[in-house]
C-alpha positions in Angstrom: 11.0 20.9 -14.2 7.8 21.8 -12.3 5.5 19.8 -9.8 2.1 20.7 -12.5 4.4 19.2 -15.3 4.8 15.8 -13.4 1.4 15.7 -11.8 -1.8 16.4 -11.8 -2.2 19.9 -9.5 -5.5 21.6 -8.9 -7.4 23.6 -6.2 -9.7 21.0 -4.5 -13.1 22.0 -2.7 -12.2 20.7 0.8 -15.8 19.2 0.8 -14.7 17.1 -1.4 -11.1 15.8 0.2 -11.1 12.9 3.1 -9.0 13.4 5.9 -7.2 10.1 7.6 -5.6 11.8 10.8 -5.8 14.5 13.3 -5.7 17.8 12.4 -3.6 20.3 14.9 -5.1 23.5 14.9 -1.7 25.3 16.0 0.1 23.8 13.4 -2.7 24.8 10.6 -1.9 28.5 11.9 1.9 27.9 11.5 1.4 27.4 8.5 -1.1 29.5 7.4 1.5 32.5 8.5 4.3 30.4 6.3 1.9 30.9 3.4 1.0 34.5 4.0 5.0 35.3 4.9 6.2 33.6 1.4 3.0 34.6 -0.9 3.0 30.8 -1.8 2.6 27.0 -0.9 5.6 24.6 -0.5 3.7 21.5 0.2 0.5 21.3 -1.4 -1.6 18.6 0.3 -1.0 15.3 -1.2 -4.3 13.5 -2.1 -5.5 9.8 -3.9 -6.6 10.6 -7.3 -9.5 8.1 -6.7 -10.7 8.4 -3.3 -9.8 12.1 -2.4 -8.0 10.7 0.8 -5.4 13.3 2.1 -2.4 11.0 2.1 -0.4 14.1 3.6 -0.9 17.3 4.4 -4.1 17.0 6.3 -2.6 20.5 8.2 -2.8 21.9 4.9 -6.6 22.3 4.8 -7.7 24.6 7.1 -11.8 24.4 7.9 -12.3 28.0 7.2 -10.7 27.7 3.7 -12.9 27.1 0.9 -10.3 25.2 -0.8 -6.8 23.4 -0.8 -3.8 23.1 -3.3 -3.8 19.7 -4.3 -0.7 17.1 -5.9 -3.0 14.2 -7.2 -1.0 10.9 -6.9 -2.5 6.8 -7.4 -1.9 5.2 -4.5 
């Protein structure tokens, strides 16, 4: 069964997300290279449904991007 059938998955504009971790640029670039190589996102950003606080995957939020794939989770 796909993640999309179990959870709400959407592209979320970065300006709506609230980070609580420090973003490490070298990890972001490594992730971007991995996405380009595979042609897909392996681990989307996990965000709280109500607050849009990023629970996991801050690295997946690249400042130059308009949005990030996110899985909504009630926390």
